[in-house]
N, C-alpha and C positions, 0 to 999 in steps of 0.2 A: 504494500500500500504506500502511495507516495506521501511525502510529508505534508503537501498541501491538502490532500484528501483527508489525511489523519487530523490535521488542524481543523478543517471544516466540520468533520464528524464530531470532534471534541466540542467545538463551539455550539453546534446544534444541540448536542446532549446537555450542555450546561444551560442553554436557553430553555429547553424543555423542563429540566429539573427546577429552574427558577420560576416556572409557570408563565413564561412570556408568551406561550402559544394560546393562552386563555383569552387574550385580547384580540386575536385575529378574527376578522369578520367572516372569513370563509372557512373557519375551523370546522372540520368534520365533513365538509362538502367535497365532492370529487371535482377535479378541474375539468372544465369544458373547453377543450382546445380546438373545437371545430371551427369557430369563427377565426381563431388565430391562423390556422392553416388555410382557411378559405381566402384570407387576404393575400395579395401579391407579396412575394418575399421582399421586394424592395420597400414596401410600406409597413411591414410588420413592426419594426422597431419604433417607427414614428407613431403608429397607432397605439402601440403599447405604452409609450410615454404619455400620449394624450389621455389614455384610459386611466393610467396611474394617477395623473394629475386631476382627474375628474372633468376633463374637457372633452367636448364632442367635436369630431372633425368637422370642418366648415361645410363639407358636402352633405353630411348627415343633417346638420342644422338647417341647411338650405332646403333639404327634402321635407323636413318637418314644417318649415315655414310655408312651403308650397301647399302642403296638405292642409294646414290651418287656413290659408287663404281660400282654398277650394271649399272648405266647410263653411266659412263665413259667407262666401258668395252664394252657396246653396241656401243658406238660411235668410239672406236679406230679401226684403220686399221692396225696398226703396230703389228705383231705377238709377238715380244719381249715385247712390252709394255703390250699387252693383257695377256701374261703369268705372268708378274709381278702383274697386277691388279687382275687376278684370284687367285693368291696366297694370296694377301692382303685381297681380299673378303672372301676367305675361312677362313682365320685367324679371321677376324672380325665376321663372322657368328658363328664360334665356341665360341668365347668370349661372344657374345650375348646370345647364347643358354645356356652357362654355367651360366651367370648372371641371366637369367630368371629362370633357374632351382634352383639356390640358393634362389631366391626370393620366388619361389613356396614352397620350403621346409621350409623356415622360416615361411611363412604364415600357412602352415599345422601344424608346431610345435606350433605356437601361438594358433591356433584354438584348438588343442588337449589339451593344458594347460588350456583353458577356460572351457572345457567340464567336 
C-alpha cells in the first residue's frame, strides 16, 4: 500500500471515529453518478464546481426562465401583457438557443483537438 493511500485511509478513519460523517447531508445515501457521466467530459469539472457551490449553470437557469414565461403567458388574459410576455419569451428563447449553440461548438472544438 502506498504511503499516500495509507495516509488517506488513516485520515478517513480518524474522521469517522470523531463523528465528522454525522454532519454530511448525503450520509447513508448511494451516489447517483448518472447525471455526472451523462455530461460531456469537458464540462464535468465545471458542472461539479457549480453544483458544489450551489449555483445553477446559466443554460439551466435560462431553461427555467423560458418555462416560467410560457406558464405566465398561458395564464394571462390581458392582451397587452401577453404581447409583452411573448416578446420577452422570444428574446429568452433566442438567448438560450445561442448559448446552447456556443456550448455545442466549444465541445466539438475540444473533441476535435483531442483526436
